[in-house]
DSSP file (Angstrom, degrees, kcal/mol; ACC not computed):
  #  RESIDUE AA STRUCTURE BP1 BP2  ACC     N-H-->O    O-->H-N    N-H-->O    O-->H-N    TCO  KAPPA ALPHA  PHI   PSI    X-CA   Y-CA   Z-CA
    1    1 A X              0   0    0      0, 0.0     2,-0.3     0, 0.0   160,-0.0   0.000 360.0 360.0 360.0 133.3  -16.1    7.0   -6.2
    2    2 A X        -     0   0    0      2,-0.0     2,-0.6     0, 0.0    48,-0.0  -0.782 360.0-123.7-120.7 162.7  -12.7    6.9   -4.8
    3    3 A X        +     0   0    0     -2,-0.3     2,-0.3    47,-0.1   158,-0.2  -0.935  40.1 173.3-108.6 118.0   -9.4    5.6   -5.8
    4    4 A X  E     -A  160   0A   0    156,-2.9   156,-2.4    -2,-0.6     2,-0.4  -0.860  24.0-155.6-127.3 153.4   -7.9    3.3   -3.2
    5    5 A X  E     +AB 159  49A   0     44,-0.9    44,-2.5    -2,-0.3     2,-0.3  -0.986  18.0 172.6-127.5 140.1   -4.9    0.9   -2.7
    6    6 A X  E     -A  158   0A   0    152,-2.1   152,-2.9    -2,-0.4     2,-0.4  -0.983  16.1-147.1-141.8 159.6   -4.8   -2.0   -0.3
    7    7 A X  E     +AB 157  46A   0     39,-2.6    39,-1.9    40,-0.4     2,-0.4  -0.933  11.6 179.9-123.2 144.8   -2.4   -4.9    0.4
    8    8 A X  E     -AB 156  45A   0    148,-1.8   148,-2.6    -2,-0.4    37,-0.2  -0.961  36.7-105.2-143.7 130.5   -2.9   -8.5    1.5
    9    9 A X  E     -A  155   0A   0     35,-2.9     2,-0.3    -2,-0.4   146,-0.3  -0.067  38.6-174.5 -48.0 147.7   -0.1  -10.9    2.1
   10   10 A X  E     -A  154   0A   0    144,-1.9   144,-3.1    74,-0.1     2,-0.1  -0.997  21.6-121.8-147.8 146.3    0.5  -13.6   -0.4
   11   11 A X     >  -     0   0    0     -2,-0.3     4,-2.0   142,-0.2     5,-0.2  -0.409  32.5-110.8 -81.6 164.1    2.8  -16.6   -0.6
   12   12 A X  H  > S+     0   0    0      1,-0.2     4,-2.1   140,-0.2     5,-0.1   0.847 120.9  52.6 -59.1 -36.4    5.2  -17.1   -3.5
   13   13 A X  H  > S+     0   0    0      2,-0.2     4,-2.5     1,-0.2    -1,-0.2   0.896 108.5  50.3 -73.9 -40.3    3.2  -19.9   -4.8
   14   14 A X  H  > S+     0   0    0      2,-0.2     4,-2.4     1,-0.2    -2,-0.2   0.848 111.1  49.0 -57.3 -42.5    0.0  -17.7   -4.8
   15   15 A X  H  X S+     0   0    0     -4,-2.0     4,-2.1     2,-0.2    -2,-0.2   0.891 110.8  51.1 -70.0 -39.7    1.8  -14.9   -6.6
   16   16 A X  H  X S+     0   0    0     -4,-2.1     4,-1.7     2,-0.2    -2,-0.2   0.952 113.3  43.6 -58.3 -54.1    3.1  -17.4   -9.2
   17   17 A X  H  X S+     0   0    0     -4,-2.5     4,-2.5     1,-0.2    -2,-0.2   0.916 111.8  54.7 -59.9 -43.2   -0.3  -18.8   -9.8
   18   18 A X  H  < S+     0   0    0     -4,-2.4     7,-0.2     1,-0.2    -1,-0.2   0.926 106.1  50.2 -57.1 -45.6   -1.8  -15.4   -9.9
   19   19 A X  H  < S+     0   0    0     -4,-2.1     3,-0.3     1,-0.2    -1,-0.2   0.880 116.6  44.1 -70.6 -32.4    0.6  -14.1  -12.6
   20   20 A X  H  < S+     0   0    0     -4,-1.7     2,-0.2     1,-0.2    -1,-0.2   0.808 128.8  24.9 -73.7 -28.3   -0.3  -17.3  -14.7
   21   21 A X    >X  +     0   0    0     -4,-2.5     4,-1.7    -5,-0.2     3,-0.9  -0.662  63.7 177.2-140.8  78.3   -4.0  -17.1  -14.2
   22   22 A X  H 3> S+     0   0    0     -3,-0.3     4,-1.8     1,-0.3     5,-0.1   0.803  83.4  59.6 -59.5 -30.9   -5.2  -13.6  -13.4
   23   23 A X  H 3> S+     0   0    0      1,-0.2     4,-1.7     2,-0.2    -1,-0.3   0.872 104.7  51.1 -68.7 -32.1   -8.9  -14.8  -13.2
   24   24 A X  H <> S+     0   0    0     -3,-0.9     4,-3.7     1,-0.2     5,-0.2   0.929 106.8  54.0 -58.5 -43.4   -7.9  -17.2  -10.4
   25   25 A X  H  X S+     0   0    0     -4,-1.7     4,-2.5    -7,-0.2     5,-0.2   0.901 104.4  52.5 -61.9 -39.9   -6.3  -14.4   -8.6
   26   26 A X  H  X S+     0   0    0     -4,-1.8     4,-2.3     2,-0.2    -1,-0.2   0.937 113.8  43.4 -59.8 -47.2   -9.3  -12.2   -8.6
   27   27 A X  H  X S+     0   0    0     -4,-1.7     4,-1.8     1,-0.2    -2,-0.2   0.905 113.5  52.0 -67.0 -39.7  -11.5  -15.0   -7.1
   28   28 A X  H  X S+     0   0    0     -4,-3.7     4,-1.4     2,-0.2    -2,-0.2   0.925 110.8  47.1 -62.8 -41.1   -8.8  -16.0   -4.6
   29   29 A X  H  X S+     0   0    0     -4,-2.5     4,-1.0     1,-0.2     3,-0.3   0.924 110.3  52.8 -70.2 -46.7   -8.4  -12.5   -3.3
   30   30 A X  H  X S+     0   0    0     -4,-2.3     4,-0.6    -5,-0.2     3,-0.4   0.839 107.4  52.4 -53.1 -37.5  -12.2  -12.1   -3.0
   31   31 A X  H >< S+     0   0    0     -4,-1.8     3,-0.6     1,-0.2    -1,-0.2   0.843 101.3  61.0 -71.5 -31.4  -12.3  -15.3   -1.0
   32   32 A X  H 3< S+     0   0    0     -4,-1.4    -1,-0.2    -3,-0.3    -2,-0.2   0.852 108.5  43.1 -62.9 -28.4   -9.7  -13.9    1.4
   33   33 A X  H 3< S+     0   0    0     -4,-1.0    -1,-0.2    -3,-0.4    -2,-0.2   0.538 103.0  84.5 -96.7  -7.9  -12.0  -11.0    2.3
   34   34 A X  S << S+     0   0    0     -4,-0.6     3,-0.4    -3,-0.6     4,-0.2  -0.434  74.6  18.3 -88.8 169.6  -15.2  -13.1    2.6
   35   35 A X  S >  S-     0   0    0      1,-0.2     3,-1.2     2,-0.1     0, 0.0   0.179  98.4 -52.2  71.6 178.2  -16.5  -15.1    5.5
   36   36 A X  T 3  S+     0   0    0      1,-0.2    -1,-0.2     3,-0.0    -2,-0.0   0.537 118.1  69.6 -75.6  -2.9  -15.9  -15.2    9.2
   37   37 A X  T 3  S+     0   0    0     -3,-0.4     2,-0.4     3,-0.0    -1,-0.2   0.530  72.2 137.8 -88.6  -8.1  -12.3  -15.5    9.1
   38   38 A X    <   +     0   0    0     -3,-1.2    -5,-0.1    -4,-0.2     2,-0.1  -0.710  59.6  38.1 -89.0 141.8  -11.3  -12.0    7.9
   39   39 A X  S    S-     0   0    0     -2,-0.4     2,-0.3     4,-0.1    -1,-0.2   0.505  87.2-155.4 -81.9 141.7   -9.2  -10.4    8.9
   40   40 A X    >   -     0   0    0      3,-0.4     3,-0.8    -8,-0.2    -2,-0.1  -0.613  14.2-147.2 -82.6 133.7   -6.8  -13.4    9.4
   41   41 A X  T 3  S+     0   0    0     -2,-0.3     3,-0.2     1,-0.2    -1,-0.1   0.819 101.4  53.9 -66.8 -26.2   -4.1  -13.0   11.9
   42   42 A X  T 3  S+     0   0    0      1,-0.2     2,-0.5     2,-0.0    -1,-0.2   0.597 107.0  54.1 -83.0  -7.7   -1.9  -15.2    9.7
   43   43 A X  S <  S-     0   0    0     -3,-0.8    -3,-0.4   110,-0.0    -1,-0.2  -0.801  82.3-149.3-131.5  91.3   -2.4  -13.1    6.7
   44   44 A X        +     0   0    0     -2,-0.5   -35,-2.9    -3,-0.2     2,-0.3  -0.173  19.7 177.6 -63.6 152.6   -1.5   -9.4    7.3
   45   45 A X  E     +B    8   0A   0    -37,-0.2     2,-0.3   110,-0.1   -37,-0.2  -0.965   4.8 164.6-148.0 161.1   -3.4   -6.8    5.3
   46   46 A X  E     -B    7   0A   0    -39,-1.9   -39,-2.6    -2,-0.3     3,-0.2  -0.978  17.9-142.8-162.7 166.5   -3.4   -3.0    5.2
   47   47 A X  E     -     0   0A   0     -2,-0.3   -40,-0.4   -41,-0.2    -1,-0.2   0.546  26.4-174.4 -65.9-131.7   -4.5    0.1    3.3
   48   48 A X  E >   +     0   0A   0    -42,-0.1     3,-2.2   -41,-0.0   -42,-0.2  -0.920  42.4 174.1 -80.1   4.1   -3.3    2.9    2.7
   49   49 A X  E >   -B    5   0A   0    -44,-2.5     3,-1.1     1,-0.3   -44,-0.9  -0.294  69.9  -9.2  51.6-125.1   -6.7    3.3    1.1
   50   50 A X  T >  S+     0   0    0      1,-0.3     3,-0.7   -46,-0.2     4,-0.3   0.649 125.4  75.8 -81.8 -10.6   -7.3    6.8   -0.1
   51   51 A X  T <>  +     0   0    0     -3,-2.2     4,-2.5     1,-0.2    -1,-0.3   0.419  66.5  97.8 -78.0   4.9   -4.1    8.1    1.7
   52   52 A X  H <> S+     0   0    0     -3,-1.1     4,-2.6     1,-0.2    -1,-0.2   0.884  79.0  50.4 -58.9 -42.0   -1.9    6.5   -0.9
   53   53 A X  H <> S+     0   0    0     -3,-0.7     4,-1.7     1,-0.2    -1,-0.2   0.855 112.5  45.0 -70.4 -30.4   -1.4    9.7   -3.0
   54   54 A X  H  > S+     0   0    0     -4,-0.3     4,-2.1     2,-0.2    -1,-0.2   0.865 113.5  50.0 -79.8 -33.5   -0.5   11.8   -0.1
   55   55 A X  H  X S+     0   0    0     -4,-2.5     4,-3.4     2,-0.2     5,-0.2   0.891 110.3  52.4 -61.7 -37.7    1.9    9.1    1.2
   56   56 A X  H  X S+     0   0    0     -4,-2.6     4,-2.5     2,-0.2     5,-0.2   0.907 105.5  53.6 -57.5 -46.2    3.4    8.9   -2.4
   57   57 A X  H  X S+     0   0    0     -4,-1.7     4,-2.2     2,-0.2    -1,-0.2   0.937 113.2  44.3 -60.7 -48.5    4.0   12.6   -2.4
   58   58 A X  H  X S+     0   0    0     -4,-2.1     4,-2.2     1,-0.2    -2,-0.2   0.884 112.3  49.1 -60.7 -41.6    5.9   12.2    0.9
   59   59 A X  H  X>S+     0   0    0     -4,-3.4     5,-1.8     2,-0.2     4,-0.8   0.865 112.7  49.1 -67.9 -33.8    7.8    9.3    0.0
   60   60 A X  H  <5S+     0   0    0     -4,-2.5     3,-0.4    -5,-0.2    -2,-0.2   0.926 113.2  47.9 -67.3 -43.2    8.9   11.0   -3.4
   61   61 A X  H  <5S+     0   0    0     -4,-2.2    -2,-0.2     1,-0.2    -1,-0.2   0.909 117.3  40.7 -65.2 -41.9    9.9   14.1   -1.5
   62   62 A X  H  <5S-     0   0    0     -4,-2.2    -1,-0.2    -5,-0.2    -2,-0.2   0.513 106.4-128.5 -83.6  -3.5   11.9   12.2    1.0
   63   63 A X  T  <5S+     0   0    0     -4,-0.8     2,-0.3    -3,-0.4    -3,-0.2   0.857  71.1 101.3  55.5  42.9   13.3    9.9   -1.6
   64   64 A X      < +     0   0    0     -5,-1.8    -1,-0.2    -6,-0.1    -2,-0.2  -0.929  52.5  30.9-142.2 164.1   12.3    6.7    0.3
   65   65 A X  S    S-     0   0    0     -2,-0.3    27,-0.0    -3,-0.1    -9,-0.0   0.036  86.0 -27.4  85.0 177.2    9.6    4.0    0.2
   66   66 A X        -     0   0    0     26,-0.1     2,-0.5     1,-0.1    -2,-0.1  -0.048  38.6-138.3 -62.1 161.3    7.5    2.4   -2.4
   67   67 A X    >>  -     0   0    0      1,-0.1     4,-2.7    -8,-0.0     3,-1.8  -0.931  24.4-158.7-116.7 100.5    6.3    3.8   -5.7
   68   68 A X  T 34 S+     0   0    0     -2,-0.5    -1,-0.1     1,-0.3   -15,-0.0   0.845  84.6  41.6 -50.4 -46.2    2.7    2.4   -5.5
   69   69 A X  T 34 S+     0   0    0      1,-0.1    -1,-0.3    -3,-0.1    90,-0.0   0.351 123.4  35.8 -91.9   8.6    1.9    2.6   -9.1
   70   70 A X  T <4 S+     0   0    0     -3,-1.8    -2,-0.2     3,-0.0    -1,-0.1   0.595  95.9  86.4-126.0 -25.0    5.3    1.3  -10.5
   71   71 A X  S  < S+     0   0    0     -4,-2.7     2,-0.1     2,-0.1    12,-0.1  -0.298  80.0  24.3 -75.2 161.8    6.5   -1.3   -8.0
   72   72 A X  S    S-     0   0    0     10,-0.1     2,-0.4    -2,-0.1    12,-0.2  -0.355  92.3 -75.3  87.3-171.5    5.5   -4.8   -8.2
   73   73 A X  E     -C   83   0A   0     10,-2.0    10,-2.9    -2,-0.1     2,-0.2  -0.985  43.1-108.7-129.9 151.3    4.3   -6.7  -11.4
   74   74 A X  E     +C   82   0A   0     -2,-0.4     8,-0.2     8,-0.2     3,-0.1  -0.502  34.9 169.5 -76.2 138.1    0.9   -6.5  -13.1
   75   75 A X  S    S+     0   0    0      6,-2.8     2,-0.4     1,-0.3     7,-0.2   0.671  71.6  49.2-115.2 -48.6   -1.3   -9.4  -12.7
   76   76 A X  S >  S-     0   0    0      5,-1.7     3,-2.4     1,-0.1     5,-0.4  -0.801  78.7-139.5 -96.0 131.8   -4.6   -7.9  -14.1
   77   77 A X  T 3  S+     0   0    0     -2,-0.4    -1,-0.1     1,-0.3    -3,-0.0   0.750 100.4  65.9 -61.8 -23.4   -4.2   -6.0  -17.6
   78   78 A X  T 3  S-     0   0    0      1,-0.1    -1,-0.3    -3,-0.0    -2,-0.0   0.322 115.0-115.1 -88.8  14.3   -6.4   -3.3  -16.4
   79   79 A X  S <  S+     0   0    0     -3,-2.4    -2,-0.1     2,-0.2     3,-0.1   0.790  85.2 114.8  74.9  24.8   -3.9   -2.2  -13.8
   80   80 A X  S    S+     0   0    0      1,-0.2    79,-2.5    -4,-0.2     2,-0.4   0.552  70.6  43.2-108.0  -8.4   -6.1   -3.1  -10.8
   81   81 A X  E     + D   0 158A   0     -5,-0.4    -6,-2.8    77,-0.2    -5,-1.7  -0.981  61.6 174.8-140.5 125.0   -4.0   -6.0   -9.3
   82   82 A X  E     -CD  74 157A   0     75,-2.4    75,-2.1    -2,-0.4     2,-0.5  -0.842  21.7-136.5-125.3 161.9   -0.3   -6.2   -8.8
   83   83 A X  E     -CD  73 156A   0    -10,-2.9   -10,-2.0    -2,-0.3     2,-0.5  -0.956  11.7-163.2-117.4 136.7    2.0   -8.8   -7.1
   84   84 A X  E     - D   0 155A   0     71,-3.1    71,-2.8    -2,-0.5   -74,-0.1  -0.983  22.4-127.3-118.8 125.0    4.9   -7.7   -4.8
   85   85 A X     >  -     0   0    0     -2,-0.5     4,-2.4    69,-0.2     5,-0.2  -0.200  21.8-109.9 -69.2 166.8    7.6  -10.4   -4.1
   86   86 A X  H  > S+     0   0    0      1,-0.2     4,-3.0     2,-0.2     5,-0.2   0.871 122.5  53.0 -59.2 -37.2    8.7  -11.5   -0.8
   87   87 A X  H  > S+     0   0    0      2,-0.2     4,-2.7     1,-0.2    -1,-0.2   0.927 108.4  49.4 -69.0 -42.4   12.1   -9.8   -1.5
   88   88 A X  H  > S+     0   0    0      2,-0.2     4,-2.5     1,-0.2     5,-0.2   0.951 113.8  46.9 -55.0 -51.9   10.2   -6.5   -2.4
   89   89 A X  H  X S+     0   0    0     -4,-2.4     4,-2.8     2,-0.2     5,-0.3   0.956 111.9  47.9 -64.1 -51.4    8.3   -6.7    0.8
   90   90 A X  H  X S+     0   0    0     -4,-3.0     4,-2.4     1,-0.2     5,-0.2   0.947 112.2  51.5 -58.8 -44.9   11.3   -7.5    3.0
   91   91 A X  H  X S+     0   0    0     -4,-2.7     4,-2.3     1,-0.2    -1,-0.2   0.909 112.3  44.6 -51.4 -48.5   13.2   -4.7    1.4
   92   92 A X  H  X S+     0   0    0     -4,-2.5     4,-3.3    -5,-0.2     5,-0.4   0.841 108.4  57.6 -69.4 -34.6   10.5   -2.2    2.0
   93   93 A X  H  X S+     0   0    0     -4,-2.8     4,-2.0    52,-0.3    -2,-0.2   0.941 111.1  44.9 -55.5 -48.8   10.0   -3.5    5.6
   94   94 A X  H  X S+     0   0    0     -4,-2.4     4,-0.8    -5,-0.3    -2,-0.2   0.950 116.1  44.9 -65.2 -46.4   13.6   -2.7    6.2
   95   95 A X  H >< S+     0   0    0     -4,-2.3     3,-1.0    -5,-0.2     4,-0.2   0.967 117.8  41.1 -67.3 -51.6   13.5    0.8    4.5
   96   96 A X  H >< S+     0   0    0     -4,-3.3     3,-1.4     1,-0.3    -1,-0.2   0.844 111.1  58.2 -72.4 -26.0   10.2    2.0    6.0
   97   97 A X  H 3< S+     0   0    0     -4,-2.0    -1,-0.3    -5,-0.4    -2,-0.2   0.661 109.6  44.9 -71.7 -15.6   11.2    0.6    9.4
   98   98 A X  T << S+     0   0    0     -3,-1.0     2,-0.7    -4,-0.8    -1,-0.3   0.350  98.0  84.6-103.4   6.4   14.2    2.7    9.3
   99   99 A X  S <  S-     0   0    0     -3,-1.4    -1,-0.1    -4,-0.2     5,-0.1  -0.863  72.1-150.0-112.0  94.9   12.3    5.8    8.1
  100  100 A X    >>  -     0   0    0     -2,-0.7     3,-1.8     1,-0.1     4,-1.0  -0.319  23.1-117.0 -67.5 150.3   10.7    7.6   11.1
  101  101 A X  H >> S+     0   0    0      1,-0.3     4,-2.7     2,-0.2     3,-0.9   0.879 112.1  65.7 -46.6 -46.2    7.5    9.5   10.5
  102  102 A X  H 3> S+     0   0    0      1,-0.3     4,-1.6     2,-0.2    -1,-0.3   0.774  95.6  58.8 -52.5 -34.7    9.0   12.8   11.3
  103  103 A X  H <4 S+     0   0    0     -3,-1.8     4,-0.3     2,-0.2    -1,-0.3   0.934 113.6  37.5 -66.6 -42.4   11.3   12.4    8.1
  104  104 A X  H X< S+     0   0    0     -4,-1.0     3,-2.5    -3,-0.9    -2,-0.2   0.945 112.6  57.1 -67.0 -50.3    8.2   12.1    5.9
  105  105 A X  H >< S+     0   0    0     -4,-2.7     3,-2.3     1,-0.3    -1,-0.2   0.781  91.6  70.3 -57.9 -31.9    6.3   14.6    7.8
  106  106 A X  T 3< S+     0   0    0     -4,-1.6    -1,-0.3     1,-0.3    -2,-0.2   0.726  99.2  52.7 -55.5 -25.7    9.0   17.3    7.2
  107  107 A X  T <  S+     0   0    0     -3,-2.5     2,-0.4    -4,-0.3    -1,-0.3   0.261  77.9 119.6 -99.7   9.1    7.9   17.2    3.5
  108  108 A X    <   +     0   0    0     -3,-2.3     2,-0.3    -4,-0.1    23,-0.0  -0.631  30.5 165.1 -81.5 130.8    4.3   17.8    4.2
  109  109 A X     >  -     0   0    0     -2,-0.4     4,-3.0     1,-0.1     5,-0.3  -0.797  17.8-169.7-150.3  91.2    3.1   21.0    2.4
  110  110 A X  H  > S+     0   0    0     -2,-0.3     4,-1.9     2,-0.2     5,-0.1   0.844  88.0  51.5 -51.4 -43.6   -0.6   21.3    2.2
  111  111 A X  H  > S+     0   0    0      2,-0.2     4,-2.6     1,-0.2    -1,-0.2   0.957 114.5  42.4 -59.4 -58.8   -0.5   24.3   -0.1
  112  112 A X  H  > S+     0   0    0      1,-0.2     4,-2.5     2,-0.2    -2,-0.2   0.879 112.4  52.9 -57.6 -43.4    1.9   22.5   -2.5
  113  113 A X  H  <>S+     0   0    0     -4,-3.0     5,-2.4     1,-0.2    -1,-0.2   0.875 110.4  49.0 -68.2 -31.9    0.0   19.3   -2.4
  114  114 A X  H ><5S+     0   0    0     -4,-1.9     3,-1.9    -5,-0.3    -2,-0.2   0.961 111.7  47.9 -68.3 -47.7   -3.2   21.1   -3.2
  115  115 A X  H 3<5S+     0   0    0     -4,-2.6    -2,-0.2     1,-0.3    -1,-0.2   0.897 111.6  50.5 -55.4 -39.1   -1.5   22.9   -6.2
  116  116 A X  T 3<5S-     0   0    0     -4,-2.5    -1,-0.3    -5,-0.2    -2,-0.2   0.432 110.8-127.1 -80.6  -1.2   -0.1   19.7   -7.4
  117  117 A X  T < 5 -     0   0    0     -3,-1.9     2,-0.2     1,-0.2    -3,-0.2   0.838  35.1-169.7  51.7  38.2   -3.6   18.1   -7.1
  118  118 A X    > < -     0   0    0     -5,-2.4     3,-3.1    -6,-0.2     5,-0.3  -0.441  36.7 -74.0 -60.7 124.3   -2.3   15.2   -5.0
  119  119 A X  T 3  S+     0   0    0      1,-0.4    -1,-0.1    -2,-0.2     3,-0.0  -0.301 121.2  18.2 -64.9 145.0   -5.0   12.6   -4.6
  120  120 A X  T 3  S-     0   0    0    -67,-0.2    -1,-0.4   -66,-0.1    -2,-0.1  -0.834  87.2-149.1 -92.3  32.2   -7.4   12.9   -2.9
  121  121 A X    <   +     0   0    0     -3,-3.1    -2,-0.1     1,-0.1    -7,-0.1   0.914  55.1 126.9  42.7  63.0   -6.8   16.7   -2.8
  122  122 A X    >>  +     0   0    0     -4,-0.3     3,-1.5     2,-0.1     4,-0.9   0.251  34.4 108.1-117.9   5.9   -8.3   17.3    0.7
  123  123 A X  T 34 S+     0   0    0     -5,-0.3     7,-0.2     1,-0.3   -13,-0.1   0.755  71.4  53.3 -64.0 -28.9   -5.2   19.1    2.0
  124  124 A X  T 34 S+     0   0    0      1,-0.2     3,-0.3     2,-0.1    -1,-0.3   0.659  99.3  63.0 -80.6 -14.0   -6.5   22.6    2.2
  125  125 A X  T <4 S-     0   0    0     -3,-1.5    -2,-0.2     1,-0.2    -1,-0.2   0.948 127.6  -3.2 -82.8 -43.6   -9.6   21.8    4.3
  126  126 A X     X  +     0   0    0     -4,-0.9     4,-3.3     1,-0.1     5,-0.3  -0.604  68.4 178.1-142.8  77.4   -7.9   20.5    7.6
  127  127 A X  H  > S+     0   0    0     -3,-0.3     4,-2.1     1,-0.2     5,-0.1   0.889  82.0  43.4 -58.2 -38.7   -4.2   20.5    7.0
  128  128 A X  H  > S+     0   0    0      2,-0.2     4,-2.3     1,-0.2    -1,-0.2   0.945 114.2  50.2 -63.0 -48.1   -3.3   19.2   10.5
  129  129 A X  H  > S+     0   0    0      1,-0.2     4,-1.6     2,-0.2    -2,-0.2   0.845 109.3  51.7 -66.2 -37.0   -6.0   16.7   10.5
  130  130 A X  H  X S+     0   0    0     -4,-3.3     4,-2.1     2,-0.2    -1,-0.2   0.869 106.9  54.0 -66.6 -38.9   -4.9   15.3    7.1
  131  131 A X  H  X S+     0   0    0     -4,-2.1     4,-2.2    -5,-0.3    -2,-0.2   0.950 107.9  48.6 -55.9 -48.4   -1.3   15.0    8.4
  132  132 A X  H  X S+     0   0    0     -4,-2.3     4,-2.3     1,-0.2    -1,-0.2   0.874 109.9  54.0 -61.4 -33.8   -2.5   12.9   11.3
  133  133 A X  H  X S+     0   0    0     -4,-1.6     4,-2.2     1,-0.2    -1,-0.2   0.906 109.2  46.9 -64.3 -40.2   -4.5   10.8    8.8
  134  134 A X  H  X S+     0   0    0     -4,-2.1     4,-2.9     2,-0.2    -1,-0.2   0.846 109.7  55.0 -70.7 -31.7   -1.4   10.2    6.7
  135  135 A X  H  X S+     0   0    0     -4,-2.2     4,-3.0     2,-0.2    -2,-0.2   0.946 109.4  47.6 -62.0 -49.0    0.6    9.3    9.9
  136  136 A X  H  X S+     0   0    0     -4,-2.3     4,-2.3     2,-0.2    -2,-0.2   0.925 111.6  47.5 -56.0 -50.1   -2.0    6.8   10.7
  137  137 A X  H  X S+     0   0    0     -4,-2.2     4,-2.5     2,-0.2     5,-0.2   0.940 114.1  50.6 -63.4 -46.1   -2.0    5.2    7.1
  138  138 A X  H  X S+     0   0    0     -4,-2.9     4,-3.4     2,-0.2     5,-0.2   0.944 108.7  50.2 -53.3 -52.0    1.9    5.2    7.3
  139  139 A X  H  X S+     0   0    0     -4,-3.0     4,-2.4     1,-0.2    -2,-0.2   0.920 111.4  49.4 -51.6 -49.2    1.9    3.5   10.7
  140  140 A X  H  X S+     0   0    0     -4,-2.3     4,-2.2     2,-0.2    -1,-0.2   0.851 111.1  47.9 -62.6 -40.9   -0.4    0.9    9.3
  141  141 A X  H  X S+     0   0    0     -4,-2.5     4,-2.9     2,-0.2     5,-0.3   0.920 108.4  54.1 -72.7 -39.1    1.6    0.3    6.2
  142  142 A X  H  X S+     0   0    0     -4,-3.4     4,-2.2    -5,-0.2    -2,-0.2   0.932 111.0  47.5 -54.2 -44.5    4.9    0.0    8.2
  143  143 A X  H  X S+     0   0    0     -4,-2.4     4,-2.3    -5,-0.2     5,-0.2   0.899 111.5  51.4 -65.8 -39.7    3.2   -2.7   10.4
  144  144 A X  H  X S+     0   0    0     -4,-2.2     4,-3.3    -5,-0.2     5,-0.3   0.964 111.6  43.7 -59.1 -52.4    1.9   -4.5    7.4
  145  145 A X  H  X S+     0   0    0     -4,-2.9     4,-2.6     1,-0.2   -52,-0.3   0.879 114.9  50.9 -59.7 -40.8    5.3   -4.6    5.6
  146  146 A X  H  X S+     0   0    0     -4,-2.2     4,-2.6    -5,-0.3    -1,-0.2   0.953 114.1  43.0 -66.8 -47.5    7.0   -5.7    8.9
  147  147 A X  H  X S+     0   0    0     -4,-2.3     4,-1.5     2,-0.2    -2,-0.2   0.911 115.2  49.0 -61.1 -47.2    4.5   -8.6    9.6
  148  148 A X  H  <>S+     0   0    0     -4,-3.3     5,-3.0    -5,-0.2     4,-0.2   0.930 114.3  46.2 -62.1 -42.6    4.5   -9.8    5.9
  149  149 A X  H ><5S+     0   0    0     -4,-2.6     3,-2.2    -5,-0.3    -2,-0.2   0.934 107.4  56.0 -56.2 -48.6    8.2   -9.8    5.9
  150  150 A X  H 3<5S+     0   0    0     -4,-2.6    -1,-0.2     1,-0.3    -2,-0.2   0.829 112.1  44.4 -55.4 -33.1    8.5  -11.6    9.2
  151  151 A X  T 3<5S-     0   0    0     -4,-1.5    -1,-0.3    -5,-0.2    -2,-0.2   0.401 116.9-113.2 -93.8   0.4    6.3  -14.4    7.8
  152  152 A X  T < 5 +     0   0    0     -3,-2.2  -140,-0.2    -4,-0.2    -3,-0.2   0.702  65.3 151.9  76.1  18.5    8.2  -14.5    4.4
  153  153 A X      < -     0   0    0     -5,-3.0    -1,-0.2    -6,-0.2  -142,-0.2  -0.471  36.4-158.9 -78.7 152.6    5.2  -13.2    2.5
  154  154 A X  E     -A   10   0A   0   -144,-3.1  -144,-1.9    -2,-0.2     2,-0.3  -0.202  29.2-128.8 -93.2-158.0    4.9  -11.2   -0.7
  155  155 A X  E     -AD   9  84A   0    -71,-2.8   -71,-3.1  -146,-0.3     2,-0.5  -0.999   9.7-128.7-153.5 154.6    1.7   -9.3   -1.3
  156  156 A X  E     -AD   8  83A   0   -148,-2.6  -148,-1.8    -2,-0.3     2,-0.5  -0.926  25.0-154.8 -98.3 137.0   -1.2   -8.5   -3.7
  157  157 A X  E     -AD   7  82A   0    -75,-2.1   -75,-2.4    -2,-0.5     2,-0.5  -0.951   3.5-157.3-107.4 118.2   -1.8   -4.9   -4.2
  158  158 A X  E     -AD   6  81A   0   -152,-2.9  -152,-2.1    -2,-0.5     2,-0.6  -0.864   5.2-168.6 -95.8 133.4   -5.3   -3.9   -5.2
  159  159 A X  E     -A    5   0A   0    -79,-2.5     2,-0.5    -2,-0.5  -154,-0.2  -0.935  15.1-174.9-116.0 104.0   -5.7   -0.6   -7.0
  160  160 A X  E      A    4   0A   0   -156,-2.4  -156,-2.9    -2,-0.6    -2,-0.0  -0.883 360.0 360.0-111.7 132.7   -9.4    0.3   -7.2
  161  161 A X              0   0    0     -2,-0.5    -1,-0.1  -158,-0.2  -158,-0.1   0.272 360.0 360.0-137.9 360.0  -11.0    3.1   -9.0
């Protein structure tokens, strides 16, 4: 079992309805991932999957970016689904677009991340490979926020454990 985070773009109307009716939100999001039309070119989505903990460590150290487990608003009381407004997405798109990977990578410290038990605590096994993995996750996240902001979307954030 792993702990993952994923984002999928959402309209303001969808976020409003989800906040009022969390059971609708769960069914709606499941429907977005079902069928022949996933992934939809019109509805951006992205991980960072299991890389969220490592990225959060780098964001915190560099004092930039989102705080995955604090930003947004809770939709499901069990903490598995959050909504992020279009304004939050737009702000993060600007901030992350102005944050080069090298600024984050400068804070990568496999030993410290292992000592702090940063999820998923794989840093000691292949430090350089894990840094590449975080870069790929960061690039995907930056692209997601940019695409969602360009289209005026907010987002649903799934936190699975």
